[in-house]
N, C-alpha and C positions, 0 to 999 in steps of 0.2 A: 262528146265520149266521154266518160268516163276514166279520171286516171286513178290508177289503185298505187295503195302507197307502201314501199318494202319497210319492211323488218332489217335491219340490222343481221346479214345472213353471217356472220362471223361467230361461232362458236368453239368454244374450247372442244376439244379434244374427249371422248366419252360418252356415255348415255346422258340424257337430257336430266337435271338436276343434279351431274356429281359434283363431287369437289375433290380440292388435295387431298389425302388420307395422309394425319397427321397421325403421331406416336403414342399412343396412352399415356400418363403418365408415371405408371413403373419403369413398361421401357424407358421411356426418357431417361430416366435417375441408372437403371439396369437392374433393378430391382427383380429378385430370382426368389426372393420369399415375402410375401406378403403379412408379416405380422401383427397377430390377434393384439394387441399390447399397445399398440401406437394408436390413439386411439381418436388421435385429428385427422391424421387418414383416412382411417374408417365412416368417420362420420359423416366427412365431404362425400361420402356413397351414398347415406340414408336421407330418405327426407323427414324436415321435422314428426310425424308420426314414426319412422321406424322401418320405414319400407326400401329396399333394395332399389337405388336405382337401374334403370336397365343400361345393356351395354351403349346404347344410343343418346342416351341423357348423359352418363357420366363419362363418355368416353374411353373406355378401357377397350384391349381388344377380347376375344374372347377367353385366350388363356387367362389374364390377366383378371378375367370378372367370375373365371369358375375359382383362382386364388384367392380373388375379396369376398366371397361370395363364401366359401369356407372359411374364412378368418374372421367376417362378422359375426358365420353362428356361432364358432368357437369363443367368442367375448359374448356375444348372449349367455350360454350354454353359462359362464362361471361368473356373468351377471355385471360385466364390465360396458354391455351395454345392454340397454331396455328390448321387448321382442315388443312394445307398442307401450304410448306415454297415451 
């Protein structure tokens, strides 16, 4: 007879691959308006080529990602941030 090894059957509740949901950086600090003049914060949301990181990569919620996108585009328009590098 062949013995079958059993894996640990205890799993966290939820679907496979789920993890605890954390708040985004703007929700944690209770920011209502993402300022286009705050370049330090906005540059953390950009790649070194000037592309905007995805929600999954940046950790933002949907509404804050939209606010950040609008702020980045405003900063690009008035030449505070580059379009590309």
